[in-house]
C-alpha positions as CSV (number, residue, x, y, z in Angstrom):
1,M,0.8,6.1,-4.3
2,Y,-1.3,4.7,-1.1
3,Y,-4.7,3.9,0.6
4,S,-5.6,4.5,4.1
5,R,-8.9,3.7,5.9
6,T,-6.5,5.5,9.3
7,G,-4.7,7.7,8.0
8,N,-1.5,5.3,9.0
9,N,-0.9,4.4,5.7
10,R,-1.5,8.5,4.3
11,T,1.1,9.1,7.2
12,I,4.2,7.0,5.8
13,A,2.9,7.5,2.3
14,K,3.2,11.8,2.8
15,A,6.4,10.7,4.9
16,I,8.5,9.1,2.0
17,A,7.1,11.9,-1.0
18,E,8.4,14.3,1.2
19,K,11.8,12.3,1.9
20,L,11.5,12.0,-2.0
21,S,11.0,14.7,-3.0
22,A,8.4,13.1,-5.5
23,D,4.8,13.4,-6.3
24,I,2.1,11.8,-4.5
25,D,-1.8,10.1,-4.8
26,E,-4.1,8.3,-3.2
27,I,-6.5,5.6,-4.1
28,V,-10.3,6.5,-3.6
29,D,-12.1,3.5,-2.5
30,K,-15.4,4.7,-3.3
31,K,-17.2,2.0,-1.4
32,N,-17.9,2.9,2.1
33,R,-14.9,1.2,4.5
34,Q,-16.0,3.5,8.0
35,G,-17.3,2.3,10.5
36,K,-17.3,-1.3,12.9
37,L,-19.5,-3.2,10.1
38,N,-17.8,-1.9,7.2
39,W,-14.8,-2.3,8.5
40,L,-16.0,-6.3,9.3
41,L,-17.4,-6.5,5.7
42,A,-13.6,-4.8,4.4
43,G,-12.5,-7.5,5.6
44,R,-14.8,-10.1,4.6
45,D,-13.9,-8.6,0.3
46,S,-10.5,-9.2,1.3
47,R,-11.1,-13.5,1.8
48,A,-13.1,-13.1,-1.0
49,K,-10.0,-11.2,-3.2
50,K,-13.1,-9.0,-4.1
51,L,-12.5,-6.1,-6.3
52,T,-14.3,-2.5,-5.9
53,E,-14.2,0.5,-7.8
54,I,-11.7,2.8,-7.1
55,E,-10.5,6.9,-7.9
56,Y,-6.9,7.6,-8.2
57,Q,-5.2,10.8,-10.3
58,K,-1.8,10.1,-11.2
59,N,-0.4,7.7,-14.2
60,P,2.1,5.6,-12.9
61,Q,2.4,5.4,-16.2
62,D,4.2,8.1,-16.1
63,Y,6.8,7.8,-13.3
64,D,9.3,5.1,-13.8
65,T,9.0,4.0,-9.7
66,I,5.7,3.8,-8.5
67,I,5.7,3.1,-4.2
68,I,2.5,1.7,-3.1
69,G,1.5,1.4,0.4
70,A,-1.4,-0.1,1.9
71,P,-3.5,-2.0,5.1
72,I,-4.4,-5.4,4.9
73,W,-7.6,-7.0,6.1
74,A,-8.5,-10.4,7.4
75,W,-4.6,-11.5,5.8
76,N,-5.1,-10.1,2.3
77,P,-4.8,-7.4,0.5
78,I,-7.1,-5.0,0.2
79,P,-9.7,-4.7,-2.4
80,P,-8.4,-1.0,-3.5
81,L,-5.2,-2.2,-3.6
82,R,-6.0,-5.6,-5.3
83,T,-8.5,-3.4,-8.0
84,Y,-4.8,-0.7,-8.5
85,L,-2.9,-3.7,-8.7
86,Q,-5.6,-5.7,-12.3
87,K,-6.1,-2.3,-13.6
88,V,-2.8,-0.3,-14.1
89,D,0.2,-2.2,-16.2
90,L,2.9,-1.8,-14.1
91,S,5.7,-3.7,-16.4
92,G,9.1,-2.5,-16.6
93,K,8.1,-0.3,-13.2
94,R,10.3,-0.1,-10.4
95,V,8.0,-0.6,-7.9
96,A,8.3,-0.7,-4.2
97,F,5.4,-1.7,-1.5
98,F,4.9,-0.5,2.3
99,I,2.1,-1.6,4.6
100,C,1.2,-0.6,8.2
101,S,-1.3,-3.4,9.5
102,K,-2.3,-4.0,13.1
103,S,-0.6,-7.7,13.4
104,E,2.9,-9.1,11.5
105,A,0.6,-10.2,8.4
106,Y,2.1,-7.8,6.4
107,I,5.6,-10.1,6.3
108,N,3.3,-12.5,4.2
109,M,1.7,-10.2,2.4
110,F,5.4,-9.5,-0.1
111,P,5.8,-11.7,-2.1
112,Q,2.1,-12.2,-2.6
113,L,1.8,-8.8,-3.9
114,A,5.4,-9.1,-6.1
115,E,2.9,-12.0,-7.8
116,M,0.9,-9.8,-8.2
117,T,3.2,-7.5,-10.2
118,P,5.4,-10.1,-11.8
119,E,6.4,-7.7,-14.8
120,S,7.9,-5.0,-12.5
121,E,11.3,-4.5,-10.6
122,H,10.6,-4.8,-7.2
123,V,13.1,-3.2,-5.1
124,G,12.3,-2.5,-1.7
125,N,9.8,-3.6,1.3
126,F,8.6,-1.9,4.4
127,G,6.0,-2.8,7.0
128,I,5.3,-2.0,10.3
129,Q,2.2,-3.1,13.1
130,E,0.0,-0.4,14.1
131,H,0.9,-0.2,17.8
132,R,4.5,0.4,16.6
133,F,3.7,3.0,13.7
134,L,1.5,4.7,16.6
135,S,4.1,4.4,19.5
136,E,8.0,4.7,18.7
137,D,10.4,5.6,16.4
138,Y,10.8,4.0,12.6
139,S,12.9,6.7,11.0
140,A,15.5,4.9,10.6
141,E,13.9,1.6,9.2
142,L,12.1,4.4,6.7
143,D,15.2,6.0,5.5
144,E,16.6,2.4,4.6
145,F,13.8,1.3,2.9
146,I,13.8,5.0,1.0
147,E,17.4,4.6,-0.2
148,K,16.5,1.2,-1.4
149,I,14.7,2.8,-3.2
150,K,16.6,6.1,-4.3
């Protein structure tokens, strides 16, 4: 399960799904987040902890393990992710998170995401800054994350 405005988290989600032979699903935000103005508004919505209208296809109740990826905006979980986590019941599920973001603020997001899914078993986290994602080989770190999930 992933949300990706720029495609970075989509790329990571696809790599994880391929390595685990897992299903993949996208959280679609019905609000337009493309372009500079909408990017700024997205940051405002994140800071305000707003929810948004989303769509997704897969029912998480059909799975034991849910791997969820998204960026962070303005040092907060993004509205599509916040909405997803409030909308679905992940109680008793094995949950892992991954984040690709412009800053290292993702490090502080993992405890907050765990708090948002208190009835889940948290099995791993993977975070990477966008500049490293775009220019460095992070496959060993991603493989280590995947091994925790297996």
